[in-house]
C-alpha positions as CSV (number, residue, x, y, z in Angstrom):
1,M,146.3,127.0,115.6
2,E,149.1,125.6,114.0
3,G,149.2,124.4,110.5
4,P,146.8,123.9,108.1
5,V,143.2,124.8,109.3
6,A,139.7,124.4,108.2
7,I,136.4,126.2,109.2
8,A,132.9,124.7,108.3
9,F,130.2,127.1,108.8
10,V,127.0,125.3,108.9
11,H,123.4,126.7,108.7
12,G,120.4,124.5,110.2
13,D,121.0,121.2,111.2
14,A,124.5,120.0,112.5
15,V,124.4,116.4,112.3
16,P,124.8,116.1,108.6
17,A,127.6,118.5,108.5
18,A,129.1,116.0,111.6
19,K,128.5,112.8,109.4
20,A,130.1,114.4,106.5
21,L,133.5,115.7,108.4
22,R,133.6,112.1,109.9
23,D,133.1,110.0,106.6
24,F,135.4,112.3,105.2
25,G,137.9,111.9,107.6
26,R,137.8,108.4,107.3
27,T,138.9,108.2,103.9
28,N,141.1,111.0,104.2
29,P,143.5,110.7,107.4
30,E,144.9,114.0,107.2
31,L,141.9,115.8,108.2
32,V,142.0,115.5,111.8
33,V,139.1,117.3,114.0
34,K,140.0,118.8,116.8
35,G,136.9,120.5,118.0
36,G,133.9,122.9,117.4
37,L,131.8,125.5,118.2
38,L,127.8,124.9,118.2
39,G,125.8,127.7,119.5
40,P,127.9,129.5,122.0
41,R,129.1,126.1,123.2
42,L,132.6,124.4,122.3
43,I,132.4,120.9,121.7
44,T,135.4,118.4,121.7
45,A,136.0,116.1,119.3
46,A,134.7,113.2,121.0
47,E,131.3,115.2,121.2
48,L,131.6,115.9,117.2
49,T,131.9,112.3,116.9
50,A,128.7,111.6,119.2
51,L,127.0,114.2,117.1
52,A,127.8,112.3,113.7
53,D,126.5,109.2,115.4
54,I,123.1,110.5,116.2
55,P,120.4,108.9,113.4
56,P,119.1,111.2,110.8
57,R,115.9,113.4,111.7
58,E,113.4,111.1,109.9
59,Q,114.4,107.8,111.9
60,L,114.4,109.7,114.9
61,L,110.6,110.9,114.3
62,A,109.7,107.4,113.3
63,M,111.1,106.0,116.7
64,L,109.0,109.0,118.4
65,A,105.9,108.0,116.6
66,G,106.5,104.5,117.2
67,G,107.0,105.1,120.9
68,F,103.6,106.6,121.0
69,Q,102.0,104.4,118.9
70,A,103.0,101.0,121.1
71,P,100.9,102.1,124.1
72,L,97.7,102.8,121.9
73,T,98.6,99.4,120.1
74,K,98.5,97.5,123.6
75,A,95.4,99.4,125.1
76,A,93.5,98.2,121.5
77,G,94.4,94.8,122.0
78,L,93.8,95.2,125.9
79,F,89.8,96.3,124.7
80,Q,89.9,93.4,122.1
81,A,90.6,90.6,124.5
82,F,87.7,92.3,127.1
83,T,85.0,91.9,124.6
84,R,86.7,88.6,123.0
85,N,86.8,87.2,126.6
86,F,83.2,88.5,127.5
87,A,81.8,86.8,124.4
88,Y,83.6,83.5,125.3
89,G,81.9,83.5,128.7
90,V,78.3,84.4,127.2
91,R,78.6,81.6,124.9
92,A,79.8,79.0,127.5
93,L,76.8,80.1,129.6
94,I,74.9,79.5,126.8
95,D,76.5,75.7,126.1
96,Q,75.9,75.2,129.5
97,R,72.3,76.3,130.1
98,A,71.4,74.3,127.0
99,A,73.4,71.5,128.2
100,S,71.3,71.4,131.6
101,E,67.6,71.8,129.9
102,P,67.4,68.7,128.0
103,A,68.5,67.1,131.7
104,A,65.8,68.7,133.3
105,S,63.3,68.2,131.0
106,T,64.4,64.5,130.9
107,E,64.0,64.5,134.8
108,A,60.8,66.1,134.5
109,S,59.4,63.7,132.1
110,E,60.7,60.9,134.3
111,S,59.1,62.2,137.7
112,S,56.1,62.6,135.9
113,E,55.9,59.2,134.4
114,S,56.8,57.8,138.1
115,S,54.4,60.0,139.6
116,E,51.6,58.4,137.1
117,Q,52.8,54.4,137.6
118,E,52.5,55.2,141.6
119,E,48.8,56.0,140.8
């Protein structure tokens, strides 16, 4: 290590610290991050930048919850479509039978009238 050196110790989540270092480095070009130590692992400056680009924890949890919710929403839509289509089918059957009943009763009355006339 040559020249001025700074070491930052972080307890807990490393992402906010990486974001703070990145944002401070944007406004102060004298700060040059050369690497870091995350747990037992050495990380490069590129890995530290990638770590700073991770969305906040709350946003990641919201994305995860949305991922769990999407299949359930699709399933609910499919169940709703099944019952709706079944109801439409029953209604069409009722309408079809209602339309054929007057025709059947008209045919029956016409056949009874024609049999009376033949007698």
